C-alpha positions in Angstrom: -94.7 -13.5 76.5 -98.1 -12.3 77.7 -99.3 -9.0 79.6 -100.0 -8.4 82.3 -104.2 -7.7 82.2 -103.9 -5.5 85.6 -107.4 -3.4 86.6 -108.5 -2.1 89.5 -110.2 -4.7 90.3 -108.4 -7.9 89.2 -108.3 -11.1 91.5 -105.6 -12.1 93.2 -104.9 -15.4 94.4 -102.7 -16.6 96.7 -102.5 -18.7 98.6 -101.8 -18.2 102.9 -98.5 -19.4 102.5 -97.2 -16.8 99.9 -99.2 -14.3 101.7 -97.6 -15.2 105.3 -93.8 -15.3 104.4 -94.2 -12.2 102.3 -95.3 -10.1 105.0 -92.8 -12.2 107.7 -90.0 -10.9 104.4 -91.6 -7.5 104.6 -91.2 -7.4 108.9 -87.4 -9.1 108.7 -86.6 -6.8 106.1 -87.8 -3.6 108.6 -86.6 -4.6 111.8 -83.1 -5.1 110.2 -83.2 -1.3 108.7 -84.9 -0.4 112.7 -81.8 -2.2 114.8 -79.0 -0.4 111.8 -80.3 2.3 112.0 -80.3 2.8 116.0 -76.6 0.7 116.3 -75.9 4.1 113.4 -77.5 6.8 116.0 -75.9 4.7 118.7 -72.8 4.6 116.9 -72.4 8.5 115.7 -73.4 9.5 119.6 -70.3 8.0 120.9 -68.5 9.5 117.8 -69.1 12.8 119.4 -68.8 11.9 122.8 -65.3 10.2 121.8 -64.7 13.9 119.9 -64.7 15.7 123.3 -63.1 13.6 125.3 -60.2 14.3 122.3 -60.8 17.8 123.2 -61.0 17.9 126.7 -57.5 15.3 127.1 -55.9 18.1 124.5 -56.5 21.2 126.9 -55.2 19.6 129.4 -52.2 18.3 127.8 -51.5 21.8 126.6 -52.2 23.4 130.5 -51.5 21.3 132.7 -47.8 21.9 132.0 -47.8 25.5 131.9 -49.5 25.1 135.6 -53.5 27.0 134.0 -54.9 24.1 134.6 -54.1 25.3 138.5 -51.5 22.3 140.7 -52.5 19.1 143.0 -52.6 19.6 146.9 -49.1 17.7 146.8 -47.0 20.3 144.3 -48.2 23.5 146.2 -46.9 22.3 150.0 -44.0 21.5 147.4 -43.9 25.0 146.5 -44.6 26.2 149.8 -41.5 24.3 151.3 -39.4 25.3 147.6 -40.3 29.0 148.9 -39.5 28.3 152.6 -36.1 26.8 151.4 -34.8 29.7 149.2 -36.0 32.2 152.1 -33.5 29.9 154.5 -31.0 29.3 151.7 -30.6 34.2 150.9 -30.5 34.8 155.1 -27.8 31.6 155.5 -25.6 34.2 152.1 -26.7 36.7 154.0 -24.9 36.3 157.1 -21.9 34.4 156.0 -21.6 38.1 153.9 -21.9 39.7 157.3 -19.1 37.5 158.9 -16.7 37.0 156.1 -16.5 41.5 156.8 -15.9 41.2 160.2 -13.5 38.7 159.5 -11.8 40.6 156.8 -12.4 43.7 159.6 -10.4 41.8 161.8 -8.0 40.3 159.9 -6.8 44.7 159.3 
């Protein structure tokens, strides 16, 4: 085996084809590196966004049924109607009791 004698003033003979090939290879590798790096960064950002969405979805899934996140306008209207019906039923029950008492007095 022969030893390489490299010194500061050593000269290298390369034809232009080889030099262009080396430069193109280096640029290709650099381009691939930077595109992979940017793709990785984009994927990390997407994962962060998805984690935030999952957290918000979990919060919604737990709090909505409990009524801690508000209600739909239709739900509010429905609740008002239910309250009205409950009041009416209570009034009717009271009227029925009063009529039963009057009927019991008249029967005696």
